[in-house]
N, C-alpha and C positions, 0 to 999 in steps of 0.2 A: 533393515531397521524396523523396530516395532513402532506402533502408533502411540508414542508417549511424547512428553513435551520436549521441545528443542529451543534453546535460549542462547542469545548472544550476551556475554557478560564482559563488562569492562572493569578495570580495577577500581576499587573504592577510592584509592588515593588519587588517581587521575581525575575521576569524576568529581570528587569533592573540590579539588583545586579548580577545575573548570567552573564549577558552580559559583565560586566566590571570586572568580576573575583572576586567579593566580596563574602564573606560568611555572611549571615544574622545571627546575634546572637539571638537565640531563648531563651526566658526567661525560667528559671527554675521555674516551676509552684508550687506555694504554695497554696494548696487547703484550702479555708477558712472554718472555722467551721460554720460560719453563713454567709448567702449570697453566692454570686458566684464570682469566679475570672473573671475579665473582660480583654479580649484580643482584638487585632485588627487582621484583616485577614492576614496582613503581618507576624504576629507571627507564625501562625499555618496552613494556608491554603496551601494545595498541589495543588488542582485544583477545579474549579467550572464548572459544565457542565449544560447548559440550553438547553433542547431538541429542542424547537422551538423558534428561535429568532423573528419570526413573526407568529402569529396565530390568529384565530378567537376568539373573546370573547365568553365564554361559553363552550370552548373545554378544554380538559385536558392538562395541562402542567406538565412536569417532570423536576426536578432539582436534580442534584447529587452534594453533597459537600464531598470532601475528605480532611481529616486533617492529619497533621504530628505531631508526638511527644506527642500524647494523648493516654490514655487507650481506650479500646473498649467502644463504645457507649452503654448506657443502654436505654436512651431516648433522643429525640431531637425535637425541634420545630423551624421551619424556619419562619422568618417574611419577607413578601413581600409586598411592598407598592406601590400604584398608587396615587401620590400626586394630580394629576389633577382631579381624580374622588373621592378623599377622601376615598379610599378603601384600607384597610390594612388587609392582610390575615395572620393568624397564622396557620401554617401547620405542623402537626405531621408527623414524619418520617414514610414512608410506608415500608421500609426495610433497613437493615444495614448489613455491612460487616466490622468488625474491627472498625476503626474510620472513616468509610465512610458511608454516608446515602443517601437514595433516598426519595424525597418528591414529591408526586403527588397531584395536586389540580386544581381547575377550576377558573380562573379569569373571573369575570362576566362583567366587564366594559371595554370599549375601553380606550386606552391610553398606556403610558409607565409604566411598573411595574419594580421595582428595588428590588433586594435582599439586605436587610439592616442589618439583625441580625440573629444570630443562638444561641439559648439557648439549652444547652445539659447537660446530666447527665452521669457520669461514676461511676464505683465502688469506685473511689477515691474522688468524690465530684461533684459539679455543676460548670458550666463555661458558659460564654457568649462570642460570637465573634462578633465584630462590623465590618461590611463590608464597611462602608463609607470612609475608608482610601483608598479604591481601586477605580480606574477609573470606572465611571458608565457604560461605554461601555462594560466592562467585566461582569457586573452583572445585566443586564437589558434585557427585551424583550418587544415587542409591541403586544398589543391585538387590533385587528381591526374588523370592520364589515365584511370586505372581504379581503382575502389574495391574494397578488400577487405571484403566483406560478411560479417556474422555468419551462420554456417551455422545452419540450424534455425529461422529466424524463421518464425512462423506467421501467416498471414493469416487474420483472423477471418471472412472471407467476407462481410463487410458490404458492401452495395451503395453506389454513389455517393450523395451526399446528394440527395434529391429532396424537395420540399415538397408534401405531399398535403393538400388542403383539402376539408372537407365543404361541398358547395355548397348545403346546406340541404334537398336532396331525398334525402339518404342516399347520394349518389354522391361518390366521391373524385375530385377534379380535380387534375392535376399542374400545379404552378406553378413558375416559375423561381426565385422568391425567396420568403422568408417574407412580406415586405411585400405582394407581389402576391397571394399566397394569402389573406392576411388580408383584403385589399380585396375579393377575389372572393367570400369567404365572406359578407361584409356583415353581420357580427355586432358591433354596437357594444357598448361597456360600458354596462350599465344606469345610467341617471341617475335618482336618487331624491331626493325632498325630505327635509329633515332628519327629519321625523316618521317617514317610512317607513323611513329608514335606522336610526333609533334603535330601531324596533320589532324589527329583526332582529339588529343588530350586538350582540355580546357580547364582553366582554374575556376572552380566554383566555390563561392563562400556560402555560409549558411543562409544568407539573405538572397535566396535564388530569384525572388521576384522584384529585385531592386530596380530593374530596368526592363522594359519590353514585356513580351508574353513569356510565360513559363510553358515549355513544351513538355507534355507528359506522354511518354511512350507506354501504351497499354499492350501487354504481351499475353495474348490468349493462349493458355497452356495447351500444348499438343496439336493445336490447329495447324492444318496443312501437312502434318507429319504422321500422326497416329490417332487412334481413338482415345488414348489415355486410359485411365482406370474405367472399369465397367462396374456399375453398381446395381441398385434396386431396379427391377423391371428391365434390366439390360441397358439402362441409361448410360450414355458415353460421356466421359468428362469433356472431351473436346467440343461437343455440341453445346454443352452448358457454358463453358468458359467463353466461347465466341458470343453467345447471347449476353452474358454478364458484361463483357467488354463493350458491346454496342450500347447497352443501357447506361453504362458508366460514361461513355463518350457523349451520349445525348444529354446527360445531366451536366457534364462539364462544359458543354457548348453554351450553357446559359451564362457563363462567366466571361467577361471581356478579356481578361488578362491570362486566360488559359487556352492553349492550343493542344489538340490531341492528335497523335499519330499511332498507327498500329505497327507492330514489328512484323507481323505476318497476317495474311487473310486466307480464307479457305481457297484452296486451289493454287496457292503460291508454290513456285518451284524452289524449294529450300535446298541449297547445295552446300556441300562440305559438312563441317560440324554444325549440327542444328543449333546448339546453344550459342555458339560463337556467331552464327549467322543472325540470330535474333538480336544480339547485342549490337553487332555492327549495323544492322538495319536501323536501330534506334539512334545510334551515334550519327549515322549519315544523315538523319533527318533533324539533327540538332537537339536531341532530347536533353532535358535537364533532370528528369526523373524517369525511372524505369520501374513499372509496376507489373509484375508477372502474376496472372490470375489463374488459380488452380482450385481443384477440389481434392480432398483427402480421401484415403482408403487404407484399410488394414488388410482385409482378406479378399475383397471383391464380393460381388453378389449382394446378398442382403443380410449377412450374418456378422457384420463388423460391429465391434463394441466401442471403438473410439468415437468421440463426438465433440463438436465445437469447432471454433475458429482459432487459427494460430498464424503468425506471420514471421518469416525468417528475414533477418537483416544482416548486413556486413558486421563482423565483429570489431571490437575496439583494438585495432592494430595501428601501428605508426604509419604504415604505407597508405597514402591517400585517405587519411583519417576522416576527412569531411564526408566520405560516403557512409561511414558509420554514424556520424552525428546526424546527418540528414535522414538516413534510412530509419534510424530508431525513432526520431521525432515524428516522421511521417507515419510509421507503423502504429505508433501510439494513437494517433488521431483516427486511423482507419479502424483499429480494433475497438475503439470506443463506439464507433458507429455500428459495427457488426454486432457487438454485444447488446446494443440498444434494441436490436431486433429480437433478442432472447437467446442468441447463440452463447454457448458456454465459452468462457475466455480461457483458452489454453496458453495464452501468453505470447509475448514477442520474444523470439528465440534466435540463437546463433548456432552454427555448426562449423567446425574447423577440421582441416586435415593436418594433423600434427606431425612434425618432423619428417616430412617427405619433400625433398628438394624438387621433385618433378612438379609439385603444385605450389611451391613457395613463390612469393612475390619478389620482384627484382632486388629489394633491400634485404631479403632473407626472412621476412616475416612469413609465418605459416599461412597457407592459402585457405580461403573460405571454401566450405565443402561444396556448396551448390554452384554449378557451372555458370549460370547467368550472373550470379552475384560476383563470382571471381573474375569473369571476363570483363564485366562492367567496371569493376574496381580498377582494372588496368587502364581504363579510359577516364578514371576519376568521375564515373557516372554512378550516382546513388541508385542501387537496385534492391528491390524487396520482392519476396514471394508471398502472396496472400493465399493461404489455404482456407477457403471459406467455410466448408462444412464437410462431413464425411458422406461420400456418395453411397457407401455400402452400409450405412446405419439407417435403419428404417425410420427412426424418429427424426433424424436430421433431414432425411430425404423428404418425408411428408411435410415437414414444417417449412423447409427452405428451398427445396430443389424440384418439387414435383410438377410445377407448371411455370409458365413464362412470367406471371405476375410475381412469383416468389423470386425468380432469378432477377427480375427488375429491381426488387427491393435490395438485393445484394449489390447490384451494380450502382444503384443510387447511393447506398451506404459507402461504397468505395469512393465515389465522387465527393460526397460530403466530407469524408475524412481527408481527402486530398486538399479540398478547398479550405477546410479548417486549419490544416497545417500551413498552407500558403498565407492565410490571413494572419496567423501568429508570426510568421516570418516577416510579413510586411509591417507589422506593428509589434516589435519586441517588447514594447512597454505595456502591452495588454496584460491585464491581470486575470487570475483564475481563482474563483472561490474554492477552497478546499473543504469538502463536505466530510463531516465526522459522524460515523455510525457505530452503534454498539450492538453486539450479539449477546442477548441475555442468557443464551444456552452455553456458550463457550467462554464468555467474558472478554472476547476480543474487541478492541476498537479498530475500526477500519477507516481509511482516509482515501478520498478520491476527488478529482476535479470533474469527473464525468457524471452529469446529472442523470443520465440514463442508467448508469450502474448504481447510483444512489437509489433511484426509484425501484430498480429491480430488487435490490436487497431489502428495501422497506416492504415490498410486497410479499416477501417470504419470512417476515418476522423480525428483521433488524430494526432497531430503534434509531431514528434520525435525531442527532443532537445538534444540528445546526452547522454553521460555517466555523471551522476551527481556526483558520487563518487564511491569508490571501497570498497566493504564489504568483511570481512574475510569469508572463507568457513564455519567457526564455531568459536564460542567464548562462554564465560559464560554469555553474555549479549544479549539475543534475542530482536529483534525489532518486535513487534506484529502489525498485519495488521487487521483493522476493516472496515466494510462497513456500511454506513447509508442508509437503504432502503427508508427513507423518503426524504432525500436531494439528494441522488444519488451519494455521494462522499465517499472518503476513509480517514481514519486517521491512523497514525502510532505512536507508543509509546513504550518505554522500561519499562513503569510503569505497574506492574501487577494490582495495585489498580485502575489505570485509565482504563485499559482494562476491568476489571471486572465490574466497575461501568457503563461504556458505554454499555456493554452487558446487564446489568440489565435495562438500560434505552432504550433498543430496537435495539442497533447496532448488526450487525452480525460479530462474530469473525471469521476471515479467516485464522488463524494460524500464524506461524512465517514467516515473509516476508524475513528477512535476519538477520545478526548479526552485532553488534557494535564492533569496535576494542577495546579490553581491554587494549591495550597499549596507547590508546588515542592520536594517532598521529595527526589526523586532525579533528577538530570539525565540525560537521554538524549542522548548525544553524537553528532555528525554528522561523518563523514569523506568525502572525495572522492578518487577514484582517477583522475588525469588520463590514465592509459594504458588505461583500461578501454574495451572496445567497448560493453558493456551492463552494467547493475548497477553504475554508477559511484559510488553512495553506500552507505555502511554506517552503521547506527545501533546504538549499544550503550550500556549503562550502565556498562560496565567500562572504567575509565581505562587499565588495563594493556593491554587490547585496542586501544584508541585509540593508545596510545604505540607499540605494536609496528607498527601500520599506518603511522603517521607515519614511523617509522624505516625502513619498507620503501618509502617514497616517496609515501604518501597525504598529502593536505592536511587539516589540522585545521580544520573549519568551525564549531567552537564547539558551543553547546547547541541542539539541535533542538526539544525539548519536555521534559516532566517526567513521571516515573513515580511511582505510589504506592509507599510502602514496604510490600512484601507481607507482612511479618511484624511490623512496628511496633517492631522492635528493631534494634540495630546490632551484630550479631555476639555477642550475649550467650549464656548457657548454653542458653537455650531456643530459639535460632535454628537451625533445621535446615539453613539455607543458609549458615551461617558468615559472615553479614554481606554476602553477595553477592546481587545482584538479577538476575543472569543465571540461566537454567535450561538446563543442557546435559546431555542424556541420555547415559548411558554405552553403552546398547545402540543398535544401528541400523547403517545402511550407512555406510561410511567415505567421506569426501570428500577425503582426502589420499592420494596414491600413495606407493608404496615409494621411488620415485626422489626425490620431494620430501622425504621423511624423511631419506634419505641425504644430500641436498644440505644440509639444515639441519644435520645432524651435522658435515659438513665445514666448514660456515660458522661453527660455534662454536669451531673450532680444536682440537677433540679429536683424539687419535691412536687409531685403532681398534686394539684388541689382537688382531691377526690371529694372533700367535704362540700365543695361548691358544685362540682359537675355531676355528682351522682344523681341529684334531683333533676338534672337537665339531660340525662340520657347517656352519660359517659363516665361511669364510676372509676375507670382505670385508664392509664395512658394507652394501653392496648386497645381499649374500646374507642378512645379518642382518635387514634391513628387509623383504625379500621374505618370509622365513619368518614374521616378526612379523605381516604383513598376512594371510597364509594362516591363521595360528592365530587371529587375532582374528575373521576371517570365519567360521571353523569353529564358533565359539560365538556369533556374532551380536554381538560387541563391536566398537565403533568403534575402528579401528586407531589413530587419532590419540590416543585416550585412553590406550591401552596404550603407545604410543610415548612420550608425555609422561611417563607414570609411570616407564618405564625410564630416561629422562633424569634425572628428579628423584631416583629411588631410588638410582641408581648414579653420579651425578655425570657423566653422559655417558660411562658405561662406564669411568670412572676408578676407581670403588669407593673404597677407603680406610677403610671402616668394618669391622664385624665380619665381613661377608660378603666372600668372596674371589672374584675373577673366575672361577676354575675351578669354582665351585659351579654356574654357569649359573642362578643365582637372581637374576632381574633386578627383582624386586618386593619384596624384603625379606621374603618369606614365611617365617614362623616366627622371624624375628629380632626378638623382642619387646623392650620396654624393660627387661625383667628380666635381659637379658644373654644370651639364647639365641643360638646361632650361626646358626640359620636352616637351611632345607631345602637339600639338596644333590642336584642333578639330573645330576651329571657321570657317573653310572654308566650312562648311556644311549648311550654311544659317540658316533657321528656324528649321533645324533638328540638329543644332550643340550641344545643350544641350543633346538631345537624343543620339547622336552618342558618345559623351563624356562619358555618363553613360553606354552605351552599351559596350564600350571598357573596362571600369572599371569592369563591370560584367563579361566580358570574361576573364579578367586577373585574377579575383578571381576564376573563373571556372578552369583556367589553373592550379592554385595551388591546388584546392580542389578536382578535379575529373580527370579521364582519358577519360570521355565521349567526343564525338565529339561536336563541337559547333552547335547550332541550327540555327544561323544566319551567314551570311558571316563575316569573321574575320575583325574587324576594330581596334583590339589591335595591335599596332606596335611591341610590345615586347612579344607577345603570345608564339612565338617559342623559346624564351630564358628561359622559365620556365620549371623546372623539373616537369612534369605532375603528379598530385596526391600527391605531397610532403607535402601538408599542408591541409588536409581535415577538420581540426577544426580551429575555431577562435583562440584557445589557441596555435596553431602551428605558428601563424603569429608573426613577429618580430624576433629579434636576427638573421637577415640575410634573412628572408623570407618576402618579400614585403618591410619591414623596418628594420633598424638596431637597433632600440629602443627595449630593452628587455622588457619594460613595455607596448609595443604597444597593445598586446592582452588585457591586463587589461583595457586599455583606451577604447577599442572597447566595451568590455563587460559592462563597466560602463554606456556607453550611451545606449546600448541595454536594460539593466536592468531597465532603467528609462522610457522606452517607454510604 
């Protein structure tokens, strides 16, 4: 696949209905004895995914169609038409899962291709779905002679997929497929009689720490059996994993409710199947969690190109499903800690041996690929494999593996992740602030509960936009996080079928990002930008932001998931956020340019008073916005906040209240409800506009920060403000800057339209 945009699209009909709280009545299908039932996409379409919204003619395109309310697909054919080139393709499905199907094909001609029809067969009969009732922007892509690619896409340096299998003698063998590797390894699932199984199996709920101590089995990879991988300077994996395990155990020993056991120690006499031995050792010691500690490698030595940390977990199968739930949640907490050290996040991953009865679970589910995970699952023991860094990558080695102090950092990070998971389990009501960041280069919004990940992105140029919403510590509705290596952006969904189809189409699944509030207190709304190259989805709790985006051409895709109410009130006297669930900082780098502000001003139909402000240093709206951005940056205030405030306070520079245009007072400074006329900055000649805006930026800084001013104070009321009392836009109003309780909402409405 080429590096162009990849987007998930839902039907406009379904999205519109969800947005206004309607339920679409889906027809009760009557399967015809002859011919096929004819439906429209609004009847049955869950989502439509088109891998490349723009690509070269002659390259492979992938389309995923997920349907609702239909039996499993037996066969399906997708019709894709290019009217301009008189080219119509009939594409048989390449793969399917339930009532979702993947289609891969090659458009040969330039022009716009549209998905027009789906013909399908199920065990109950035939059916056709007409897509022409859906907006064409949701179901089309463009084939060109040359593709305009997004500048700045970063390749994570990951190698091509290779399957490495332990041949039983401690050596890794390269196989062409997972199935071949599994067969070569010759490690069958242990078969036990009922008595033996009952002796070990225990029922474990997600609330592992509800009673007594939680027993964590640390499994130092390759210890007592082999050296494992050999990397830079001949460093052996086993020597490192044993040290990491000891450092992890030492950190966990600080916590009363955690007990640590080792599966093996150096010199142990490992008998029989090594991986089964490790698992049985953990089970026999009463383990509640199994954490296998490893280092990654691609080629050995010091020439490896792979880098970063990844964690493998049990996949989402019916058999002993708690192992998946616990494993994934635990892995998320550990990967958060590892990435806080600076390690590249390769994600939380799964691997499965498909359609091989030798490795299937007793109920027929496919087996997990990795032996320790598979064996542990048979005992209902959650097991994960932590691949900390690449031993054969010089950069990873020097930063994270080259001495004991660095190995200690890894072990402590593992321990902190384990403890963070257990604390969440102990208090399911704990909430997590969801941080919202913006990439000004790609246009992507990114969401994370991980403060370390937030800070890391800020350090490389992402703009922090505050807390977007508040997620519960845990619920029955996870929100899955996926990464598109071709477009370089992320997607988030609560839909398992959407997640699996995106993975099938080439997205990387990065695990559970957070959870949705099952009480459905506050809706998080989802919008889609059909014109975006990357970052094509936006998520917000603010209906005003949604409405402004829709007005600007975005598509409303309804409710994505739900947020907790962070204050438990709805804009009452004790609510510091004035009933708003967004969290928008006043201080920080700006994400809106002066030209964008000037364009907004012209777009609202206002007439700039150049006859007034030419003498004060700003003859045009472009000059005014340039000066505004300079003065905001001078005090570290976000220019879009200052601009929105100018628009609201002055009625887009129309004024009309007690303050007159010639005062160059654009924030109502000093114009109190008691009738005061307000400050006058017109005595500064051609710098009057600049000084007026500087005073306003300083007044904002007084509310939002306790930092010292960068310029001499020109705000006559600076000393009257309780410093740092309103760090967020949502804090303004209701007595802070203005008495209007809806003041913050008005500011945000302007900001969201820039």
